[in-house]
N, C-alpha and C positions, 0 to 999 in steps of 0.2 A: 504494500500500500504506500502511495506517495506521501511525502511529508506534508503537513498542513501549511498553507500559505497564511502568514500573519501580516496584518496591516495595522499601523497605529491610527487610533481615532482620537484626535485632539479637538473634540467639539464639533468638527465639521464632517458630518457623515457623507455628504456628497463627494467631498474630496477623497475620503477614505475609500468609498466605493469605486471612484475613478482609478485610484492607485491599485486597488484589488484587481480590477479588470485589466489594467496594464500589466500587472505581474502574471495574471493568468494567460494573457496573450503571449507574453515572453516565454512562459513555460510550455506553451503549445497545447494547452488544455482545450481551447476552443476548436482548434484544428482536429484534435483527437475526437472530441464529441461529434463534430460534423462527419468525420470519417466513420464512426461507429453507428450512425443512424441506420445504415442498411448493411446487410450481410455482404461481405466481400469474398468472392471465391479465392481459393489459394493461388490460382494462376494469375488472377487480377492483382492480388497482393504482391506477388513476385514482380510483376510488371511495374507496378507503382513504385516499389522500393528501388528497382533498377533505374527508373526514370529520375527519382529523387537523388540517387547517388550520382547520376550523370550531371544533373543540374548543379549539385554541390561541387563536383569536379570542375565544371566549366567556370563556375563562379570563382573558384580558387585560382584558376589559371588567369582569368581576367583581372583579379585583384593583384596578382603578382605582376602581370604585364603593366598595369597602371602604376605600380610602385616603381618599376624599373624603367619607365619611360624616360628617355633622355639620357640614360646611363648606358654605358657600354660594358657588357659582361664578357669576360673571357673564360672559356671552359678550362678549369683547373682540375687536374687529377692528382691526388696525393698518393704516392706510392711509398710504402715503407719497406725498407730492406731488412730482412730478418738476418740477424747475425748467427753465424755458425761457429762451431768450436774451432774450425780450421783458421779463421781470420785472426 
């Protein structure tokens, strides 16, 4: 069971409710509820998970490309030479 989400209430219930909704959205609770409304066949679940992983991978590549824009990267390969008893 997931841990409970706690929100401080300092007199303003509307603000506390807004903070709660923000935390729930960040945790992915709304997305999970929406996904569980209907039965999802195992094959559809595999397909969805594969697509989500692909989206995350592309997002990561784009983020890296944006960070490295304007910089020149040189491929560097570090090779360590193991010492033997003969040396």
